[in-house]
N, C-alpha and C positions, 0 to 999 in steps of 0.2 A: 927230875921227872920232866917230861916234855911239856912246855906250857901251851903250845898250840900244835895242832896237826897241820902244819903248813902245807899249802897246796904246792905241788912241784912246779918249778918254773922252767920254762923252755925259752931259750933265747932266739931260737930260729923262728922264721915266719911260717905260717900255715900256707899250704898250697891253696891256690885260688879256689879250686873245686870244694875244698873243705872249709873255707873261711867265709865265703859269700853264701850266707844261709838265709835267704829271703823266705818269708812266709806271708800268709794273707794279711798279717798285721803291717806289712810293709808293701802293700799292694800298689801304692802310689809311686814307688821309687822310680819306675821306668818313665813316668810322666815328667819327673823333675830332674832327671840326670841322664847323661849319656853313658855308654859302655866304658869309655876311657876313664871317666871319673869314678865309676864303680870299681875299676881295677886298681885304682890308686889308693894306698892306705890313707885314712883320714889324717894320720900324723904327718903326711907329706903335703897336705893341702893348706893353702892360705885362704881362709874363709873369714868373712865378716858378716855381721848381722846388718839389717837395714839401718841401724843406728851407729854402725862402725865398730861395734864391740868385737873383740877377737879372743877374749878369755874363755875359750871353749874348744872342744874337739868332738865333732859328730860326723856322721857319714856324709850328709849333704844338707847344708843349712837351707837350701832352696825348698826342702820338703816341709818347712815350718807351717805353711798354711794348711796342709793336709793333717799335720799333727795336731794343730789347734782344733780342728773339727773332731778328732778323736777324743781330745780332752773334754770338749764341750758335751759330747755324748756321754762320757763317763760321769760327768758332774750330775747328770740327771738321775743316776743310780747311786749317788753317794750323798744322801740327804744330811747325815750328821755333820760332815765336814762343811757343807754349805751353811748349816745352822751355826756352827762354831765360828765360821768366818764372819757371818752377819752379826752375831751377838757380841763377839769379842774383838772384832776388828778395830773398833774405836778405841779400845783400851790398850791395844798393842802389848799383850802380856809377854811377848818374846822380843820386845825392843832391846837391842844390844846383844841378842843371841847370835852367835856365828856357828851355824849348824853345818857340819860336814857329814854327808850321808853316803851310804853304799847299799843300795837296794836294787831290786829289779826296776828298770826304767820303762814303765808302761804308762798308759793313759791314766790308770788309777793312782799310781804313785806320783804322777805329775800333779794330780788334784791335791794330794797331800802336800807336795813341795810348795805349790802356789798358795795353799792355805797357810803354811808356816810363814811365807813371805808376807801375806796379808796381815798376819799377827805380829809382824815387826822383825822377823828373823832375816838374816842374810844367809844364803845357802850356796854350797858348792857340792856337786854330786858326781858319783861314779856308779858303775853297775856291779852287782854282786854275782852276775852270771854272764858268761861270754855269749850266750845264745838268746837271752830273753829280752834284750833291748829292742824297743820299737823305734826304729830310726827316725820316723816322722815325728814322734813325740819328743825325742831327744832334741831334734831341730827346733821344735816349737818352744821348748823350755829355754834353749839358748837364745832364740829370737826375743823372748820375753825378758832376758837379762840374767837368767840363772847360769852360772858357770858349770856346765855339764860336760863330762868327759866319758863318752860311751858310744859304742856302735855295735850292731849285731855281727857276730863272727870275729870277735877279737882273738888274737893269739894270747897265750899265757903271758908273754912279755908285754903285750898291749894292756892286758888286765892290770898288772901291777903298775905300769906306767900311768894309767888313768887314775888309779887310786892315789898315786904320789902327786899327780897334778892337782887333784882336788884338795889335797892337804897343803901342799907347798904353794904359797902365793905371796907376792910382795905386799907388805902393809896389811896382811890379813892372816890371823891365826884363829883356828877354831876354838870354841869353848864348850861345844856340845857335839856329841856323836850320836847319829842314828844309824844303826848297823843291822844287817841281815846276813848272818853267817859268821861274823867275827873277823873277816879278813881286814876290814878297815881298822878295827881296834888293834888287831895284831900289828899292822903296818906302822901305826903311830907309836904303839908301845915299843916296838923294836927299833925303828929308825928315828923317831922324834920323841925321845923320852922327856925332854924338857917341855914340849907341848902337851904330852900326855899328863904330866903332873898338874898342868893348869886347866885341864878339862873339868867342867863343873858337873857333868853327868853323862852317862851312856845309856841309851835305850836300845835294847836288843830284842829282835822278834823271832829268831829261829832257834830250834833246839840245838843246832850245831854251835851257834854263837853263845848260847847259854852255857853249854858244856865248857866252853873256853873261858868264860867269865868265872865260873866256879873253880876252874883249875887255877886261875890267877888268884882268886880270893883264898883258896885253900893254901896256896904257897905264900900268902901275905904279900903279894905283889900287885894287888889291885889298889891303886892309890886314889881312886875316885869312886863315888857312888854310882851304881848301875841299876837299871830297871829291867827286870825280866818280864817282857810282855808276852813271851811265848806261853808261859804257864798261867796267864790270866784266863778266867773262865770264858770270856767272850772270844778270845783267840782260839781256844781249844774247841769249844762247842760249835763255832761258826766257821771261821777261816779254815782250820785244819780239817774239819769234817765235811761241811757242805761245799766249800770251794773245790776240794779234791774230788768229792763225789760227782760234781758236775763237769769238771774239767778233764778228768782222766780219759773219759770216753772221747771227748773232742780231740785230744792230742793223739789218741790211738787211731781214730778213724781218719784223721787228716794224713797220717804218715803211713798207715798200713792197709786201710780199707778192709780191716779184719772182721770176719763174721764170728760173733761171740757165742751164739747159740750152740750148746753142746760141747764147746771147747773146754779144756781143763786149764785152769789158771792157778798159780800159787802166788799168794801175796805174803811177802816177808815183813812181819810186823803188824800188830793189831792195836796200835794206838788210834788216835782220832783220825789221822790220815789213812791208816789201814782200814778202819771201819768204813770210811767214805768210799774207798776204792772197792772194797768187797761188796758193798751194797749196790754200787753202780754196775759192777760186772755180773753180779747175780741177777739183777733185774733184766739183763739182756739174755739170760739163759745159760751163762757160763757155769761150769762146775768149779767151785772155788775152794781151794785149800789154803790154810793159814799156817805159817810157822811163827812160833813165839818162844821167848825165853822166860816170860813172866806168866806164872800160873793164873794170876788174876785176869790179865788181858785174855788169856786162852779160854777162860771160863765165863766170859761176859754174857749178860742179857738173859732173856727167858727162852723157853723151849718152843718158840713160835714155829720153827721149821723142823724140829727134830722128828715129830710124828709123821710128817709128810715127805720127808726126804729119804730117798734110798741112800744107804751108805754102807761101806764095807767095814766090818768090825776091826779091820787092821788100821783104819784111820777114823777114830771116833769123832763125832761131831762136837763142836763147841755149842754152847747154849744159844748162840745166834744161828746155828744151823750150818756152820762152815766146818769142814774137816780139818782137824788139827794134826799136823804131821811134821816130821823133820824134812828139811829140804832134800837131804840125801836119799830119803825113801821115795820121794815123788819125782825127782828131777828127770828120770828117763821117760816119763809119761806125759808131762805137761806141755801145753802149747805156748804158754807165756809165763814169764816170771816178772813180778813187779816188786821192787824193793821200796820200803818206806820205814826204815828203822832209825835213821840218823846215825848209824854205826858205820864201821868200815869192814871191807872184805866179807860182806854177808854172802855174796855169790863169788866163790873162788874158782880157780882154774879147775879144780877137781869136779866142780858142778858143771862148769861150761863144757868140759870134755864129754860129760855123760848126756848132755842135752840132745834131743832128737833133731833131725834136720828140719829147719824152718822155725825153730823155737824163737819167739820174740822176747827180748830182754830189755827192760826199761826201769827207770828209777823215778820215784815220786818224792824222795827225800831231798833235802836242800843241797847236799854236796854230792860230787861224783865219786866219793870214796866207797860207796856201798858195793860196787861191782869192781872186781879186781881186773881193771883194764890193762895194767902194766903186764900182766901175764899173757895178754893176747897180742902184745906188740913184739912178736918174735918172728924170726925168718921163716919158720915152718908154716905160719899162718898168713893167709893173704887177706888184705882188707880191700873191699870193693865199695866205693861210694856210689850208691844207687840214686839218691836224690836228696834234697835238703833234709837234714837230720836223720837220714836213714843210711846205715852202713851194713854190709854183709861181711861177716868174718868167716872165712872159708878154711876148713881143715884139709889136710893132705888127701883124705879119702873122698873129698867132695862135699862132705857135710857142711852146712852153713847155718849160722845163727843170725838173726836180724837184730842189730843193736840200734836203739833209738837215742838221738841227741847225745851220742858219745857218753852215755851214762849220767848225763846231767838231768836236772829237773824237767820232767816230761811236759807238764802242762804249760809252763811258761816258755819253754823252748820251742814247743811245737804247736801251740794254740793260744787261746786267750783264757782269761779267768773272769768270773762274775764280778762286776763292779760293786754290786750291793754288798756282797760278803766282805770285800776288801775295805769297804767304807767303815766297817766295824773295827777292823784291826788298825786302820789308818787313824781313826779318831782316838783310839786308845794310845797310839804312839804320840799323837799331838798333845794330848793331855798329860802324858808322862813327861814329855819335854818341858811343858809349861811348869809343872810342879818342880822338877829338878832344877830348872833355871831360876825360879823365883824363891826357892827354899832358902831361908837364912842359914848362914854358916853354922855348922854343927848339928843341924837337924838330921842329916844323913851321914852315916859313917862310911868308911871305905869298904863297902860290902854290896851284895846283890839283894835287891828288894822286889817284892811283888806288889801289884796294884791291890788296893783294898776293894772289898765287895761294893762299897758305895760307888766307886768309879765304874766298876764293871756294870752295875745296874743302871747307872746314868747313861753310859754309852748305849746300852740296849734300849733304853727308853726313847732315845733320840730317833730310833729306827722304826718304832711301832706305828707312827702315823702313816707310814707308807702303806701299811696293810689295814688302815682304819681300825686298829686294835684299841680296845678300851680296857684298862686295868681295873680290877676290882679293888676297892679300898677297904682295908681292915677297919673294923670299929675300934673304939678306944678299949673296950672290954676284951676284944680278941687280941689286940696288940699286947695288952697287959698280961693276958693268959700265956702268950708265947714269949713274953719277956723281951720284946723288940719294939722299936719305933714303928709307928704305922706308916711312916714314909721310907722305911728301910734303913740300913741294909737288911735283907731278909734271910741272909745266910751268914754264918760266922766267917771270919777271915780264914780259918783253917779249912773251910769247905773247898774242895776241888772237884771238878767234874770227873776226875780220875784220881788214882792214888799217886802219891809223890814219886817223882823220878828218883832213881838211886842217887844222883848227884845233888839233889836238893833236899834229901831227907834230913830233917832236923836242922836245916840251915836257912829255911825260908824266913825272910823278914818282910814286913809289909810297909808300903808307903804310908807316910803320915798324912791323913786328911786333916789339914791344919786349921788353925783359927783364922787363917787369911782366906778371904774370898776374892779370888782373882777377878771374878766377873760380877762383882757386887752391883754394878749399875746396869747389868744386862739381863738380870733375872735368872741367871744360872746359879743355883744354890748347890755348889758341888763340894767345895772344900770347907768342911765343918770342924768345929773344935773337938778334939778327941776327948773321950771320957775314959773311965776305967774299963769299959767294956770293949773287948776286941772287935765286936760287931760294929762299933761306931767308927772303926778305922784307926784305932790307936796302933802305934808301931810296936808290934810284939812278934816274938819268934813263932813260927808255925808249929803246930803239933802234928801236922800231916805226916 
């Protein structure tokens, strides 16, 4: 059985028009570089930081000053990481950790990386998406001393070269992995098995990467403990839902100037990402259809829109007010298709052939596998690059569809995302790394674990002050009545904000909230001694 759905590798270089994909996030590049430098691949440049460091590869190190400003702006909207850095920086709970990471390289992830460094870690980094890197931010990280290998508009060959450079270094071998999508984990597992066996822990944040980890675990080939951050409540309820809800419109407006009112849109997948996309599109007046394989997701929420929405009996409404249909039933009529399932070939050639002229096709899932792009790269179809991240695919009869970001993640490829929401996920990732790195041998087996509710609640609490929010405290009598501690956790470990994914059913294990308190001198009472109750964070299988 295939362990990973490996991304296809191309050895050829991209043409210039398709590889130089500047956006507003790189608006300062023209100030800091000339056209001849832009045309040269970063791999061909000899660059040095102001301190003479050369262990990096970015678009233009001269952009570092502008990237630093972007990072400072993001810090203002990421309060939990700033608190973590301030309270735990003195104890250096990641001293000795050598973290190799593969994530989107944006101002927000730069704040995470620099927080890890402040907590004592050494970091080497690459990008998990060839279009999402902010060149100015990558330059700022390199200038500050982080070995980063990434630039916007990498070729497939560049992509894997950057990952390899982040892993392979003289006198430096990683002992922790922070991944987004599983490509880094895959690369180390396949090319550096001896290094993989010495890894102390993996932290994975995307549904794609989590699928891959469970594939390895099921095949008994996962030889290190891994933390599934994607299915934590804070990640699902905030990052997946609210981040996508706000950023999908930004990406669509920047690339298409599309008028949503009255247009028909089909959203493939109604998980948390799909819910956010549907809510945003509906708010601007679009008629939204949903495709789903899961009857629970198709039936979600209450009848708030059913009584007020006109709908055809052929396409019954879900309880959220969206019309539930098969893609094949709607494809001839819709103006836009948005995929967000985490699956592959959700939109196939048979659907693309039936789309009407001018239909917009984009993806909000992590990987570009959801749209069958291989079927479009034929001699009968013409590709026309219109502008950054926008391609027209033209059929022999003149029909054209508008493809955004070559089927890759729309919001991070074509726009920016809210720093505050990413602060929640980034803090969860940092705490998971701290726990896995400091856990004594034997605490975690070679399996995939979830965060306990105590840690989820702690991450959420760090963000409440931003809204001047004040929690109500249970009385002793109320806590006794509910059978919980008045200080939490307030939900059992098996509670999820949604039902268990098929790949995690009956396989969830939970991180041990141990008797060690990493931050005992800083007032962060997070890691507590487990009791027999799952609600207190004991390591137990999930019944979800």
